[in-house]
Each structure stands twice: as structure tokens, then as C-alpha cells.
Z-matrix of the N, CA and C atoms (Angstrom, degrees):
N
C 1 1.437
C 2 1.466 1 116.48
N 3 1.332 2 113.54 1 -32.23
C 4 1.433 3 122.43 2 175.83
C 5 1.470 4 112.49 3 -58.16
N 6 1.305 5 117.26 4 -40.16
C 7 1.487 6 118.02 5 179.70
C 8 1.535 7 110.67 6 -64.11
N 9 1.266 8 117.53 7 -33.22
C 10 1.554 9 120.18 8 176.61
C 11 1.456 10 112.92 9 -61.40
N 12 1.289 11 114.59 10 -46.13
C 13 1.521 12 118.47 11 177.36
C 14 1.535 13 112.99 12 -67.41
N 15 1.296 14 116.31 13 -38.00
C 16 1.511 15 120.52 14 173.02
C 17 1.466 16 112.62 15 -53.66
N 18 1.494 17 115.32 16 -52.52
C 19 1.366 18 123.06 17 -174.82
C 20 1.474 19 113.12 18 -69.62
N 21 1.386 20 116.87 19 -33.62
C 22 1.485 21 123.05 20 176.11
C 23 1.443 22 108.88 21 -69.48
N 24 1.317 23 119.09 22 -42.35
C 25 1.450 24 118.87 23 176.75
C 26 1.557 25 116.01 24 -62.79
N 27 1.266 26 114.42 25 -38.65
C 28 1.471 27 119.82 26 175.91
C 29 1.506 28 108.72 27 -63.64
N 30 1.286 29 117.06 28 -41.27
C 31 1.508 30 120.46 29 177.56
C 32 1.514 31 111.16 30 -63.86
N 33 1.312 32 118.43 31 -42.78
C 34 1.515 33 119.07 32 -179.39
C 35 1.488 34 106.51 33 -66.36
N 36 1.247 35 120.18 34 -44.68
C 37 1.604 36 118.01 35 -177.58
C 38 1.517 37 109.04 36 -65.77
N 39 1.213 38 120.05 37 -44.87
C 40 1.473 39 124.47 38 179.94
C 41 1.527 40 108.54 39 -63.76
N 42 1.282 41 123.05 40 -49.17
C 43 1.391 42 124.65 41 -176.81
C 44 1.596 43 109.42 42 -64.11
N 45 1.344 44 112.81 43 -39.87
C 46 1.546 45 115.86 44 179.82
C 47 1.428 46 114.86 45 -60.74
N 48 1.416 47 113.52 46 -52.33
C 49 1.492 48 119.13 47 175.19
C 50 1.615 49 114.22 48 -49.21
N 51 1.353 50 109.56 49 -51.46
C 52 1.490 51 114.04 50 178.87
C 53 1.405 52 120.27 51 -62.60
N 54 1.339 53 111.02 52 -34.15
C 55 1.600 54 122.73 53 -173.68
C 56 1.464 55 105.09 54 -69.51
N 57 1.386 56 117.95 55 -45.81
C 58 1.494 57 121.82 56 -174.97
C 59 1.573 58 107.17 57 -63.99
N 60 1.281 59 117.34 58 -36.21
C 61 1.507 60 121.45 59 -178.97
C 62 1.582 61 111.00 60 -66.94
N 63 1.367 62 114.91 61 -37.93
C 64 1.391 63 119.67 62 -174.10
C 65 1.458 64 109.04 63 -83.96
N 66 1.401 65 117.86 64 -27.93
C 67 1.409 66 123.53 65 -177.58
C 68 1.541 67 113.62 66 -72.81
N 69 1.342 68 115.02 67 -31.88
C 70 1.424 69 121.99 68 177.65
C 71 1.458 70 115.89 69 -98.97
N 72 1.343 71 121.45 70 9.13
C 73 1.420 72 125.46 71 -162.85
C 74 1.610 73 111.71 72 -69.00
N 75 1.347 74 112.15 73 -35.05
C 76 1.524 75 115.73 74 -177.57
C 77 1.551 76 108.76 75 -98.78
N 78 1.333 77 119.32 76 -10.74
C 79 1.457 78 115.94 77 -169.70
C 80 1.659 79 111.06 78 -106.92
N 81 1.350 80 114.05 79 -5.97
C 82 1.455 81 117.65 80 178.20
C 83 1.447 82 109.24 81 -112.09
N 84 1.347 83 112.60 82 133.46
C 85 1.498 84 117.31 83 175.46
C 86 1.565 85 108.70 84 -126.68
N 87 1.336 86 113.00 85 148.45
C 88 1.468 87 114.63 86 178.21
C 89 1.427 88 108.82 87 -99.92
N 90 1.372 89 118.18 88 160.56
C 91 1.482 90 118.27 89 177.23
C 92 1.471 91 107.57 90 -71.98
N 93 1.412 92 114.49 91 166.91
C 94 1.368 93 122.61 92 -172.99
C 95 1.497 94 111.65 93 -64.23
N 96 1.316 95 123.43 94 -40.72
C 97 1.444 96 122.55 95 -179.24
C 98 1.523 97 112.68 96 -62.20
N 99 1.427 98 113.63 97 -34.99
C 100 1.454 99 117.96 98 178.54
C 101 1.442 100 114.80 99 -69.36
N 102 1.375 101 114.36 100 -39.54
C 103 1.439 102 121.86 101 169.13
C 104 1.513 103 115.98 102 -50.05
N 105 1.439 104 112.28 103 -55.76
C 106 1.368 105 117.84 104 176.94
C 107 1.607 106 117.51 105 -57.58
N 108 1.333 107 115.02 106 -38.67
C 109 1.368 108 125.74 107 177.91
C 110 1.616 109 111.88 108 -64.74
N 111 1.312 110 113.77 109 -39.88
C 112 1.523 111 118.38 110 -176.52
C 113 1.489 112 110.43 111 -71.73
N 114 1.366 113 117.71 112 -12.93
C 115 1.552 114 117.57 113 -179.64
C 116 1.433 115 108.02 114 -76.47
N 117 1.350 116 121.80 115 -18.25
C 118 1.461 117 127.53 116 -179.47
C 119 1.507 118 108.35 117 -83.39
N 120 1.340 119 123.08 118 -19.13
C 121 1.458 120 123.12 119 -173.84
C 122 1.577 121 111.67 120 -56.50
N 123 1.362 122 123.11 121 -54.18
C 124 1.408 123 124.44 122 -169.77
C 125 1.561 124 105.95 123 -60.72
N 126 1.433 125 123.61 124 -51.17
C 127 1.444 126 120.82 125 -179.69
C 128 1.557 127 110.33 126 -58.83
N 129 1.265 128 118.31 127 -35.64
C 130 1.514 129 118.80 128 -176.00
C 131 1.521 130 107.91 129 -73.21
N 132 1.204 131 123.04 130 -41.33
C 133 1.465 132 125.69 131 179.60
C 134 1.626 133 109.17 132 -63.25
N 135 1.427 134 112.31 133 -48.98
C 136 1.486 135 115.32 134 -177.52
C 137 1.639 136 108.76 135 -64.86
N 138 1.201 137 118.65 136 -32.48
C 139 1.508 138 126.87 137 174.99
C 140 1.470 139 109.04 138 -66.56
N 141 1.210 140 120.32 139 -43.02
C 142 1.522 141 124.50 140 173.98
C 143 1.456 142 112.12 141 -60.41
N 144 1.220 143 118.01 142 -38.54
C 145 1.504 144 124.40 143 -173.33
C 146 1.595 145 103.17 144 -81.65
N 147 1.219 146 118.53 145 -52.22
C 148 1.553 147 123.09 146 -170.43
C 149 1.569 148 110.93 147 -67.77
N 150 1.322 149 119.42 148 -55.20
C 151 1.382 150 122.35 149 -170.08
C 152 1.485 151 111.75 150 -55.23
N 153 1.222 152 123.77 151 -46.61
C 154 1.568 153 118.57 152 -177.37
C 155 1.411 154 109.99 153 -68.97
N 156 1.412 155 120.53 154 -31.54
C 157 1.481 156 118.55 155 -172.52
C 158 1.562 157 107.34 156 -81.02
N 159 1.233 158 117.83 157 -21.25
C 160 1.488 159 123.04 158 -179.50
C 161 1.588 160 110.46 159 -85.07
N 162 1.292 161 115.44 160 -41.59
C 163 1.530 162 121.06 161 -176.91
C 164 1.471 163 112.86 162 -86.26
N 165 1.405 164 117.48 163 -20.80
C 166 1.531 165 119.61 164 -175.62
C 167 1.618 166 110.13 165 -131.98
N 168 1.377 167 116.69 166 58.24
C 169 1.402 168 118.08 167 -176.89
C 170 1.503 169 117.37 168 -64.43
N 171 1.418 170 115.25 169 -22.17
C 172 1.530 171 117.28 170 -179.78
C 173 1.526 172 108.04 171 -113.13
N 174 1.369 173 118.19 172 10.03
C 175 1.489 174 117.84 173 176.68
C 176 1.529 175 110.28 174 106.13
N 177 1.390 176 123.33 175 -21.66
C 178 1.410 177 120.97 176 168.23
C 179 1.481 178 115.99 177 -123.16
N 180 1.252 179 121.46 178 161.71
C 181 1.462 180 122.66 179 -175.29
C 182 1.482 181 113.56 180 -57.19
N 183 1.248 182 116.48 181 133.29
C 184 1.484 183 121.60 182 -176.30
C 185 1.589 184 110.32 183 -142.65
N 186 1.256 185 112.83 184 98.25
C 187 1.522 186 122.24 185 173.03
C 188 1.428 187 119.43 186 -103.58
N 189 1.421 188 112.02 187 25.78
C 190 1.426 189 117.02 188 174.41
C 191 1.398 190 122.04 189 -85.10
N 192 1.338 191 120.51 190 171.79
C 193 1.476 192 120.89 191 179.38
C 194 1.476 193 113.67 192 -73.37
N 195 1.354 194 117.16 193 -5.81
C 196 1.458 195 114.63 194 -179.73
C 197 1.549 196 107.49 195 -97.74
N 198 1.232 197 120.63 196 2.71
C 199 1.472 198 124.86 197 174.22
C 200 1.559 199 106.36 198 -82.52
N 201 1.335 200 111.13 199 96.01
C 202 1.573 201 114.31 200 -179.69
C 203 1.477 202 113.19 201 -73.19
N 204 1.290 203 114.74 202 -18.21
C 205 1.436 204 116.95 203 179.40
C 206 1.480 205 109.63 204 -70.83
N 207 1.410 206 117.05 205 -44.30
C 208 1.470 207 115.74 206 -179.77
C 209 1.529 208 110.20 207 -71.75
N 210 1.396 209 119.67 208 -40.36
C 211 1.393 210 118.39 209 179.07
C 212 1.483 211 112.96 210 -58.04
N 213 1.305 212 118.72 211 -43.06
C 214 1.515 213 124.17 212 -176.41
C 215 1.547 214 102.18 213 -69.40
N 216 1.267 215 121.91 214 -44.59
C 217 1.560 216 118.71 215 177.15
C 218 1.500 217 113.83 216 -57.79
N 219 1.239 218 118.32 217 -40.38
C 220 1.443 219 122.08 218 177.68
C 221 1.526 220 113.23 219 -65.87
N 222 1.381 221 115.21 220 -40.54
C 223 1.425 222 121.90 221 173.75
C 224 1.586 223 112.83 222 -60.09
N 225 1.366 224 111.10 223 -44.68
C 226 1.451 225 116.11 224 179.98
C 227 1.516 226 108.06 225 -66.97
N 228 1.193 227 121.40 226 -37.33
C 229 1.539 228 122.29 227 177.26
C 230 1.487 229 110.34 228 -57.19
N 231 1.406 230 113.37 229 -50.38
C 232 1.387 231 117.60 230 172.44
C 233 1.489 232 119.25 231 -53.89
N 234 1.328 233 117.51 232 -44.31
C 235 1.407 234 121.78 233 176.76
C 236 1.508 235 109.67 234 -64.46
N 237 1.260 236 120.15 235 -43.55
C 238 1.408 237 122.91 236 178.83
C 239 1.624 238 112.13 237 -61.30
N 240 1.308 239 115.00 238 -39.30
C 241 1.446 240 113.17 239 -179.83
C 242 1.467 241 112.41 240 -72.52
N 243 1.355 242 118.50 241 -31.41
C 244 1.442 243 123.04 242 179.39
C 245 1.481 244 111.37 243 -76.95
N 246 1.217 245 117.05 244 -56.59
C 247 1.476 246 123.05 245 -175.10
C 248 1.451 247 118.00 246 -75.31
N 249 1.443 248 115.25 247 -39.52
C 250 1.479 249 124.31 248 -174.68
C 251 1.619 250 106.96 249 58.39
N 252 1.304 251 114.49 250 34.24
C 253 1.583 252 119.99 251 175.24
C 254 1.560 253 105.00 252 -117.86
N 255 1.218 254 119.06 253 125.49
C 256 1.380 255 126.31 254 174.23
C 257 1.607 256 112.35 255 -67.91
N 258 1.298 257 116.53 256 -36.27
C 259 1.424 258 121.16 257 177.87
C 260 1.482 259 110.04 258 -73.11
N 261 1.239 260 121.74 259 -38.47
C 262 1.442 261 122.84 260 -176.52
C 263 1.573 262 103.86 261 -77.96
N 264 1.252 263 122.91 262 -37.24
C 265 1.509 264 121.94 263 173.34
C 266 1.549 265 113.88 264 -56.26
N 267 1.362 266 113.23 265 -52.92
C 268 1.483 267 117.60 266 -178.74
C 269 1.507 268 107.13 267 -61.80
N 270 1.262 269 118.48 268 -53.96
C 271 1.567 270 121.67 269 -169.11
C 272 1.559 271 107.82 270 -61.21
N 273 1.407 272 115.14 271 -54.91
C 274 1.436 273 118.10 272 -176.97
C 275 1.603 274 112.92 273 -60.53
N 276 1.392 275 110.76 274 -40.43
C 277 1.371 276 114.68 275 -177.87
C 278 1.615 277 114.22 276 -64.95
N 279 1.355 278 113.31 277 -41.51
C 280 1.435 279 116.91 278 176.24
C 281 1.572 280 109.25 279 -63.13
N 282 1.322 281 115.66 280 -49.43
C 283 1.530 282 118.26 281 176.98
C 284 1.431 283 111.73 282 -45.71
N 285 1.343 284 110.29 283 -55.62
C 286 1.571 285 117.47 284 -177.03
C 287 1.496 286 111.76 285 -55.38
N 288 1.428 287 113.15 286 -43.42
C 289 1.457 288 117.32 287 -175.82
C 290 1.497 289 110.91 288 -66.38
N 291 1.408 290 117.62 289 -39.50
C 292 1.337 291 120.94 290 -179.88
C 293 1.562 292 110.90 291 -69.71
N 294 1.306 293 118.80 292 -34.05
C 295 1.390 294 122.64 293 177.07
C 296 1.508 295 110.45 294 -68.12
N 297 1.219 296 119.96 295 -38.36
C 298 1.615 297 123.28 296 176.11
C 299 1.451 298 107.05 297 -64.80
N 300 1.319 299 117.75 298 -47.50
C 301 1.544 300 122.68 299 -173.64
C 302 1.642 301 100.75 300 -60.71
N 303 1.288 302 120.24 301 -46.84
C 304 1.464 303 122.96 302 -169.62
C 305 1.640 304 102.85 303 -69.25
N 306 1.216 305 121.14 304 -39.08
C 307 1.472 306 128.07 305 -178.57
C 308 1.497 307 113.34 306 -63.28
N 309 1.310 308 111.13 307 -43.49
C 310 1.567 309 116.85 308 -176.16
C 311 1.506 310 114.23 309 -94.05
N 312 1.342 311 119.15 310 4.25
C 313 1.534 312 118.22 311 176.86
C 314 1.421 313 109.61 312 -88.78
């Protein structure tokens, strides 16, 4: 019976948080400075996730030519800047990463 109360409690908390957001969705507006600042949140979060995983694949900083994560990330950055296509960037970046992994194994 304790599992029921636990699951029901999680349901209530999750529902309450999401209901509040949907209830005030059209009635609440942010100031212009906050809307401008919120546009930088997704790139900042993605950078915070990607940079450590690319520069520290084994737990310590690795900027060598054997770090396939870093080389593939730089290649993907170049593809993104040239093509401006998300699909090409992901596809070519993954193919290049797999090629490097295969070549260095």
C-alpha cells in the first residue's frame, strides 16, 4: 500500500507543477530584458553538457590528436559553420567520429 501512496504523491507533485505552468501560460509576460536573456539558455546548457564530455572523455583534460571526441567536435563545428544545416552537421559529425574510432582502434 505504501507504493500506491508514493506513486500517487509523485503524480500530484508532477501534475501540480505542470498545471501551474499551463494555467499561467497566456497570462504571464516577462520583461523584454528577461526574454532576451532567456534566448541564451539553450546554447549555454548545451555548451555546459558538450564541452566537458568532449575535452575530458577519460576523466582528465585531453587536447591531444588521439582524442577522437574533440577532433569530431571540431569537424562538426566546421560542417555547421559551412553548411548551416543541422542534419548535415549531425550526420557528417557522427560518420567522421565513427571513422576516427574505427581507424584508431
